KEZA-946491 format. One record per residue: residue number from 1; residue in one letter; x, y, z of N, C-alpha, C in turn. Coordinates in steps of 0.02 Angstrom, whole numbers. Atoms other than C-alpha are relative to their C-alpha. Layout:
NUM, a, X, Y, Z, X, Y, Z, X, Y, Z
...
This chain:
1, m, 43, -62, -6, 2, 7, 5, 43, 60, 2
2, r, -37, -62, -2, 56, 169, -41, 0, 41, 65
3, p, 17, -16, -72, 79, 265, 127, -70, 51, -8
4, a, 71, -44, 10, -88, 345, 180, 15, 73, -6
5, e, -4, -71, -11, -131, 524, 145, -60, 12, 15
6, w, 46, -39, -19, -234, 654, 210, -22, 40, -38
7, a, 35, -59, 21, -370, 762, 142, -57, 29, 39
8, r, 49, -46, -54, -449, 895, 242, -59, 18, -42
9, d, 49, -2, 43, -633, 897, 177, -65, 29, 42
10, g, 45, -27, -43, -749, 1020, 276, -5, -27, 66
11, a, -10, 22, -59, -798, 941, 443, 31, -61, 1
12, a, -20, 64, -5, -716, 779, 393, 73, 5, -15
13, v, -64, 6, 14, -533, 728, 379, 9, -65, -24
14, w, 11, 56, 30, -510, 587, 259, 79, -29, 6
15, e, -80, 47, 11, -356, 449, 273, -18, -32, -61
16, i, 4, 44, 64, -341, 374, 99, 47, -41, -11
17, a, -55, 52, 13, -263, 222, 62, -10, -24, -67
18, v, 17, 17, 61, -228, 161, -106, 63, -62, -15
19, p, -47, 53, 6, -134, -8, -173, 63, 40, -44
20, s, -68, -28, 7, 51, 23, -207, 7, -27, -85
21, r, -8, 11, 83, 18, -56, -388, -75, -26, -14
22, r, 61, 13, 25, -129, -59, -494, -20, -79, -5
23, p, 12, 56, 5, -240, -213, -490, 12, -37, -60
24, r, -14, 33, 79, -201, -351, -618, -50, 0, -43
25, l, 71, 3, 56, -378, -363, -681, -9, 73, -28
26, p, 13, -62, 27, -386, -221, -810, -66, 23, 12
27, g, 71, -37, -21, -533, -90, -774, -7, 0, 59
28, t, 15, 15, -70, -522, -113, -600, 56, 52, 49
29, r, -51, -46, -36, -463, 23, -479, -37, 0, 69
30, m, 20, 4, -66, -477, 23, -280, 46, 48, 52
31, a, -29, -54, -48, -451, 145, -131, -41, -6, 59
32, g, 29, -4, -74, -493, 147, 57, -7, 58, 24
33, f, 29, -60, -21, -575, 290, 156, 5, -16, 70
34, a, 17, 3, -73, -578, 320, 340, 5, 69, 18
35, g, 11, -77, -26, -647, 489, 406, -14, -2, 66
36, e, 11, -16, -47, -632, 560, 554, -54, 70, 13
37, t, 43, -54, 3, -790, 674, 597, -26, 16, 57
38, t, 50, -21, -68, -876, 775, 740, -55, -7, -21
39, d, 77, 5, 9, -1028, 777, 661, -19, -52, -80
40, v, 0, 47, 48, -1122, 668, 537, 7, 39, -72
41, v, -14, -18, 72, -1067, 684, 354, -38, -18, -44
42, d, 57, 26, 54, -1193, 683, 206, 41, 43, -68
43, l, -48, 5, 80, -1097, 669, 28, -46, -7, -45
44, p, 19, 35, 77, -1179, 676, -142, 59, -35, -40
45, v, -36, 41, 41, -1121, 540, -245, 4, 33, -81
46, v, 12, -6, 65, -1058, 612, -406, 16, -33, -43
47, p, -8, 53, 44, -1078, 508, -558, 74, -2, -35
48, h, -78, 13, 35, -911, 430, -635, -14, -62, -46
49, p, 23, 51, 42, -913, 313, -777, 45, -69, 9
50, a, -14, 53, -13, -886, 161, -697, -55, -33, 52
51, v, 40, 30, -40, -992, 33, -589, 52, -2, 67
52, t, -33, -2, -61, -935, 61, -405, -27, -47, 58
53, l, 29, 56, -65, -937, -77, -255, 28, 49, 71
54, f, -24, -37, -67, -937, 27, -80, -9, -66, 42
55, v, 2, 38, -51, -902, -88, 44, 21, 30, 77
56, d, 7, -32, -64, -944, -17, 219, 42, -40, 54
57, l, -25, 36, -45, -828, -63, 353, -15, 32, 82
58, g, 26, -43, -57, -910, 69, 481, -63, 16, 6
59, d, 67, -32, -4, -1069, 163, 502, -33, 21, -59
60, a, 34, -42, 68, -1093, 224, 320, -81, -21, -13
61, l, 65, 11, 26, -1264, 227, 250, 4, 19, -88
62, l, -6, -28, 59, -1286, 242, 58, -78, 4, -18
63, i, 70, -6, 20, -1450, 315, 5, -30, 28, -66
64, d, 19, -13, 85, -1531, 329, -167, -80, 23, 23
65, d, 78, -45, -22, -1674, 469, -137, -35, -13, -62
66, a, 23, 18, 65, -1715, 436, -323, -61, -54, 6
67, r, 37, 63, 3, -1784, 254, -282, -14, -18, 78
68, g, 21, 15, -66, -1803, 268, -87, 44, -62, 30
69, v, -38, 56, -13, -1665, 141, -63, 49, 26, 60
70, r, -53, -13, -57, -1552, 143, 94, 27, -74, 6
71, e, -39, 60, -14, -1418, 23, 109, 62, 0, 47
72, r, -61, 9, -41, -1281, -34, 226, 42, -48, -23
73, g, -44, 55, 8, -1132, -144, 204, 19, 3, -57
74, g, -24, 8, 68, -1086, -202, 29, -59, 39, -48
75, v, 43, -50, 39, -1167, -79, -96, 24, -2, -71
76, v, -7, -17, 64, -1163, -89, -292, -38, 65, -31
77, a, 32, -47, 35, -1203, 71, -389, 27, 2, -70
78, g, -3, 7, 59, -1217, 58, -573, 15, 66, -37
79, l, -24, -56, 35, -1176, 191, -706, -64, 61, 3
80, a, 23, -54, 2, -1239, 365, -684, -79, 1, 48
81, p, 61, -13, -43, -1359, 357, -525, -14, 68, 7
82, r, 14, -69, -10, -1447, 512, -481, -31, 3, 68
83, g, 24, -13, -60, -1489, 577, -304, 30, -50, 41
84, v, -32, 66, -32, -1371, 446, -224, 59, 49, 50
85, r, -52, -22, -43, -1270, 496, -66, 2, -32, 58
86, g, -17, 37, -54, -1171, 442, 73, -8, 43, 57
87, s, 18, -37, -48, -1209, 481, 252, 35, -57, 58
88, g, -23, 49, -46, -1119, 429, 416, 44, 51, 40
89, q, -41, -61, -46, -1006, 492, 553, 59, -42, 23
90, d, -61, 44, 3, -884, 342, 578, -5, -37, -63
91, i, 4, 27, 79, -852, 305, 400, 71, -29, -12
92, e, -58, 35, 12, -723, 173, 348, -34, -45, -57
93, c, 27, 36, 48, -750, 98, 177, 52, -22, -43
94, l, -54, 12, 47, -661, 25, 36, -62, -4, -73
95, q, 43, -27, 62, -721, 74, -146, 39, -34, -57
96, v, -9, 29, 59, -702, -23, -300, -20, 29, -61
97, r, 23, -40, 58, -719, 57, -480, 19, -53, -56
98, l, -13, 63, 59, -749, -74, -620, -20, 38, -63
99, a, 31, -22, 61, -770, -15, -796, -47, -46, -15
100, p, 67, 41, 19, -933, -64, -860, 12, -75, -32
101, d, -10, 69, 41, -869, -209, -980, 19, -50, 55
102, v, -23, 38, -50, -774, -277, -819, -51, -23, 39
103, a, 57, 25, -52, -915, -263, -707, -61, -50, -31
104, h, 45, 43, 19, -1026, -356, -825, 8, -80, 13
105, a, -22, 61, -21, -923, -509, -797, 1, -3, 70
106, v, 0, 14, -63, -893, -503, -622, -64, 4, 42
107, l, 65, -1, -24, -1076, -456, -572, -36, -41, -28
108, g, 52, 50, 28, -1160, -573, -693, -53, 43, -36
109, t, 62, -34, 24, -1284, -429, -741, 28, 61, -15
110, t, -24, -64, 29, -1276, -258, -816, -44, 55, 53
111, l, 26, -53, -42, -1324, -105, -699, -9, 70, -29
112, s, -13, -62, 24, -1373, 62, -743, -45, 46, 32
113, g, 45, -48, -36, -1426, 198, -625, -19, -35, 67
114, s, 28, 29, -56, -1467, 69, -489, 50, 2, 52
115, v, -37, 19, -69, -1409, 48, -310, -33, -53, 25
116, l, 26, 58, -13, -1418, -122, -261, 40, -30, 72
117, a, -35, 40, -52, -1363, -229, -98, 53, -40, -41
118, l, -50, 48, 24, -1194, -319, -137, -28, -64, -7
119, g, 41, 46, -10, -1291, -464, -81, -45, -28, -46
120, d, 39, 4, 53, -1411, -447, -223, 37, -33, -76
121, v, -30, 24, 61, -1288, -485, -359, 74, -48, 4
122, w, -73, 28, -22, -1136, -563, -265, -11, -31, 72
123, p, 4, 19, -75, -1195, -662, -113, 78, -24, 20
124, s, -82, 2, -29, -1032, -635, -2, -7, 17, 67
125, h, -25, -34, -72, -972, -615, 172, 57, 47, -11
126, l, -57, -39, -4, -852, -490, 113, 7, 60, 36
127, p, -16, -53, -49, -880, -341, 216, 20, -28, 71
128, d, -24, 21, -50, -863, -450, 362, 62, -31, -3
129, q, -81, 17, 6, -703, -531, 301, 52, 48, -3
130, l, -43, -61, 3, -628, -355, 269, 6, 12, 70
131, r, -11, -30, -74, -668, -300, 444, 40, -35, 31
132, d, -58, 53, -45, -564, -449, 517, 71, 15, -28
133, l, -77, -12, 30, -411, -395, 408, 27, 73, 29
134, a, -25, -60, -32, -301, -267, 503, 40, 55, -52
135, s, -20, -48, 43, -217, -185, 352, -28, 18, -66
136, w, 31, -17, 77, -266, -102, 179, 28, -47, -29
137, d, -40, 59, 26, -133, -219, 105, -47, -62, -7
138, d, 25, 69, -13, -221, -369, 159, -75, 5, -39
139, r, 68, -3, 19, -397, -301, 118, 0, 8, -82
140, f, -11, 8, 75, -339, -255, -67, -5, -62, -37
141, a, -15, 62, 27, -271, -415, -101, -45, -44, 5
142, l, 62, 33, -10, -431, -499, -36, -55, 7, -49
143, v, 54, -11, 66, -546, -403, -158, 39, -7, -63
144, e, -29, 12, 57, -426, -415, -294, -11, -73, -25
145, a, 6, 71, 26, -429, -609, -289, -78, -26, -4
146, a, 61, 0, 13, -618, -609, -280, -27, 22, -64
147, l, 22, -37, 76, -643, -500, -430, 27, -40, -55
148, a, -33, 32, 50, -528, -599, -525, -32, -68, 0
149, e, 45, 70, -1, -616, -759, -488, -60, -1, -33
150, r, 60, -11, 15, -765, -696, -527, -5, 17, -78
151, y, -7, -37, 74, -715, -606, -691, 22, -70, -58
152, e, -28, 63, 39, -632, -784, -742, -70, -50, -14
153, a, 41, 49, 10, -787, -876, -717, -67, 38, -34
154, g, 56, -35, 24, -903, -730, -790, -10, 2, -73
155, r, 3, -12, 69, -964, -695, -968, 21, 71, -18
156, s, -35, -68, 18, -867, -558, -1050, -54, 32, -49
157, v, 38, -29, 49, -950, -435, -1167, 27, 1, -57
158, d, -24, 8, 49, -929, -438, -1340, 55, 48, -13
159, p, -53, -35, 8, -764, -383, -1393, 0, 65, -25
160, e, 15, -60, 29, -834, -254, -1516, -26, 53, 43
161, v, 11, -45, -36, -914, -178, -1378, 33, 23, 62
162, a, -49, -29, -46, -774, -166, -1257, 39, 37, -34
163, f, -29, -33, 35, -683, -95, -1397, -24, 72, -5
164, a, 30, -63, 16, -814, 41, -1413, -9, 35, 56
165, w, -4, -37, -63, -811, 82, -1234, 78, 22, 6
166, r, -70, -26, -16, -623, 100, -1229, 5, 51, -48
167, r, 6, -67, 35, -653, 236, -1371, -17, 51, 22
168, l, 40, -55, -28, -768, 323, -1279, 50, 40, 45
169, v, -32, -16, -57, -654, 335, -1137, 71, 40, -23
170, e, -57, -27, 27, -502, 375, -1242, -7, 82, -34
171, r, 10, -64, 22, -584, 515, -1333, -42, 33, 33
172, r, 43, -36, -42, -665, 577, -1184, -62, 15, -13
173, g, 72, -3, 8, -843, 555, -1238, -2, 41, -60
174, q, 13, -34, 63, -813, 659, -1402, 13, -35, -54
175, v, -1, 44, 48, -843, 539, -1524, -72, -10, -36
176, r, 65, 10, 24, -986, 521, -1658, -33, -79, -10
177, i, 14, 50, -3, -1076, 361, -1636, -11, -48, -67
178, e, -2, 22, 59, -1100, 329, -1819, 67, -25, -22
179, r, -84, 19, 14, -907, 336, -1852, 16, -54, 44
180, l, -21, 56, -47, -883, 222, -1701, -28, -69, -22
181, a, 22, 55, 22, -1000, 91, -1768, 31, -21, -65
182, d, -36, 16, 57, -916, 107, -1944, 70, -34, 15
183, e, -73, 18, -8, -740, 76, -1866, -5, -69, 31
184, i, -2, 62, -36, -800, -81, -1772, -32, -48, -46
185, g, 11, 49, 51, -886, -146, -1931, -68, -25, 20
186, w, 74, -3, -21, -1077, -131, -1858, -34, 34, -25
187, s, 48, -57, 15, -1236, -47, -1905, -2, 33, 69
188, r, 6, -36, -51, -1270, 89, -1789, -70, -37, 48
189, k, 49, 25, -43, -1426, -11, -1731, 21, -51, 45
190, r, -15, 61, -34, -1340, -170, -1686, 47, 25, 54
191, l, -33, -12, -57, -1204, -71, -1590, -41, 33, 59
192, w, 35, -26, -41, -1337, 32, -1505, -32, -56, 56
193, a, 33, 44, -40, -1426, -123, -1447, 48, -48, 42
194, r, -40, 56, -36, -1278, -241, -1391, 28, 42, 57
195, f, -32, -58, -30, -1189, -76, -1325, -60, -6, 79
196, s, 47, -17, -55, -1342, -42, -1217, -17, -64, 53
197, r, 23, 56, -41, -1384, -210, -1153, 66, -28, 41
198, q, -55, 25, -28, -1204, -255, -1117, 28, 49, 50
199, i, -36, -58, -34, -1135, -88, -1035, -52, 26, 48
200, g, 48, -40, -47, -1307, -16, -960, -11, 65, -17
201, l, 37, -62, 33, -1326, 138, -1052, 10, -10, -66
202, g, -6, -2, 68, -1339, 176, -1238, 80, 24, -17
203, p, -71, -38, 17, -1169, 234, -1329, -19, 79, 5
204, k, 9, -83, -12, -1236, 423, -1335, 12, 19, 73
205, r, 9, -23, -77, -1275, 428, -1145, 68, -25, 28
206, a, -63, 13, -33, -1112, 334, -1104, 55, 57, -16
207, a, -49, -58, 30, -1017, 466, -1211, -16, 64, 42
208, q, 19, -73, -30, -1102, 616, -1122, 27, -16, 81
209, l, -27, 9, -63, -1061, 528, -946, 75, 8, -5
210, v, -68, 0, -2, -882, 507, -987, 29, 72, -21
211, r, -20, -76, 13, -869, 694, -1065, -14, 40, 68
212, f, 15, -30, -74, -962, 745, -889, 60, -13, 43
213, d, -42, 16, -48, -835, 661, -794, 72, 28, -7
214, h, -47, -55, 0, -687, 756, -868, -14, 65, -1
215, a, 23, -64, -5, -780, 904, -871, 3, 40, 71
216, v, 9, -24, -61, -807, 913, -692, 73, 6, 36
217, h, -48, -7, -31, -635, 878, -647, 55, 61, -15
218, r, -21, -73, 34, -575, 1030, -752, -16, 52, 45
219, l, 32, -41, -32, -699, 1117, -659, 49, 8, 85
220, v, -33, -4, -73, -621, 1066, -487, 64, 16, -4
221, a, -75, -37, 16, -439, 1108, -554, -14, 65, 0
222, g, -12, -75, -5, -501, 1275, -556, -13, 35, -78
223, e, 9, -29, 68, -533, 1307, -747, -90, 29, 0
224, s, 72, -18, 8, -690, 1412, -785, -41, -32, -44
225, p, 50, 44, 28, -847, 1346, -839, 0, 16, -86
226, a, -10, -15, 68, -825, 1441, -1008, 52, -31, -34
227, s, -60, 42, 33, -652, 1367, -1041, -15, -69, -3
228, v, 18, 83, -14, -711, 1187, -977, -46, -16, -78
229, a, 56, -5, 50, -863, 1217, -1106, 32, -24, -68
230, a, -38, -21, 74, -746, 1267, -1260, 41, -61, -17
231, g, -53, 45, 15, -622, 1125, -1228, -24, -82, 19
232, s, 12, 73, -22, -729, 975, -1180, -66, -5, -45
233, g, 38, 30, 31, -849, 961, -1327, -74, 34, 3
234, y, 67, -17, -17, -1002, 1059, -1269, -17, 53, -39
235, v, 9, -54, 47, -1089, 1185, -1384, 11, 60, 25
236, d, -17, -58, -37, -1074, 1323, -1255, -16, -10, 76
237, q, 0, 13, -79, -1081, 1358, -1064, -59, -19, 25
238, a, 68, 31, -15, -1264, 1335, -1069, -10, -79, 6
239, h, 4, 65, 7, -1252, 1166, -1121, 40, -48, 54
240, l, -41, 23, -56, -1115, 1127, -997, -48, -15, 69
241, h, 44, 7, -66, -1226, 1180, -856, -57, -38, -6
242, h, 62, 43, -5, -1373, 1086, -910, 21, -75, -1
243, e, -23, 64, -2, -1274, 922, -926, 25, -19, 61
244, v, -29, 7, -66, -1191, 947, -751, -55, -8, 38
245, k, 42, 25, -33, -1344, 976, -682, -57, -59, -14
246, e, 39, 57, 22, -1432, 832, -764, 22, -52, 22
247, f, -23, 69, -30, -1301, 704, -704, 27, 7, 75
248, a, -43, -25, -76, -1241, 782, -531, -62, 33, 28
249, g, 42, -35, -32, -1399, 886, -483, 23, 51, 30
250, l, -31, -55, -29, -1279, 1028, -454, 25, 43, -54
251, t, -18, -38, 58, -1224, 1176, -536, 82, -2, -22
252, p, -63, 9, 2, -1047, 1175, -614, 48, 46, 43
253, a, -27, -33, -60, -997, 1304, -481, -2, -45, 65
254, a, 7, 36, -62, -1065, 1186, -344, 34, -62, -14
255, v, -32, 64, 15, -993, 1031, -423, 75, 8, 5
256, a, -65, -20, 6, -826, 1117, -436, 28, -4, 74
257, g, -18, -16, -64, -815, 1119, -235, -42, -79, 32
258, a, 24, 64, -38, -900, 929, -212, 48, -30, 24
259, q, -58, 39, -53, -820, 846, -65, 24, -57, -31
260, w, -26, 69, 10, -800, 671, -146, 67, 22, -57
261, l, -63, -12, 62, -708, 760, -298, 58, 37, 28
262, a, -57, -40, -15, -597, 864, -203, 60, -62, 31
263, v, -65, 45, -18, -493, 700, -139, 4, -35, -59
264, d, 4, 54, 53, -515, 613, -312, 74, 8, -21
265, d, -73, 5, 29, -327, 663, -363, 42, -40, 61
266, v, -25, 49, -37, -274, 568, -212, -2, -74, 8
267, a, 31, 70, -12, -394, 407, -206, 6, -17, -84
268, w, 12, 17, 62, -398, 408, -391, 43, 24, -58
269, a, -46, -48, 44, -244, 476, -479, -13, -1, -69
270, r, 25, 8, 69, -289, 526, -652, 67, 15, -46
271, p, -51, -35, 41, -174, 547, -806, -5, 63, -13
272, s, 0, -73, 7, -124, 726, -838, -29, 12, -60
273, r, 43, -42, 48, -246, 824, -946, 29, 38, -39
274, p, -40, -54, 35, -191, 922, -1087, -15, 73, 21
275, s, 25, -59, -13, -198, 1103, -1068, -43, 27, -52
276, i, 51, -45, 42, -337, 1219, -1139, 12, 55, -18
277, a, -18, -67, 20, -302, 1350, -1240, -56, 50, 17
278, g, 50, -37, -14, -381, 1505, -1188, -58, 14, -41
């Protein structure tokens, strides 16, 4: 494990643990969080282009206001959930981000915007097993082994679908779906149907999610909404405002200060982004 780092964030101070190496299973990332708080922390979950496993080791509660779901312990959040927030005072959790093509094989199903108990898709004593381990190194190793075993036994998405997803990520969502279909040799209709069934979102919506993710991280880095809109493929600043509000339920100004995003560069270190011409 890389030495724990600390990130001060409002009422909470987060100790963040990350593996010393990337997991062997491609499309998988992990981080551990421990919060020391004086008050109950209530944090909105900003959508990310991954299926996320939250394994609670403390007293955290994941709340899906849109569906009236309240879950403790192990929770799985699909792509682009809305109205989801975490709440708790003694917060300790391990999070796993799975690329949706990997999640399809690991979980044996496709999730889109859903928040489910981990036991609904993966009968497991994983939360209890993780609580019994003293170090984050051991916790990461246990989760990595469990994910790899399920991935090997699971059913992979079509190679063309996996390729299409990678293209959307590489191009930061700025790709025409017709051109993508031509690139893999499928009709637009076939790509749309297979991609939606196996990834959980249609390719256009998936591209919007990927573009949104890069845009909000530029906002967090201090870039102006106008600059982010111009450099991220939005028609104008109003278009950026609309999509940020639709995905996150927040304005661009508010999402720039979102508490989970504030610690992203520690927990989920990202490749450097190219500078944007003024």
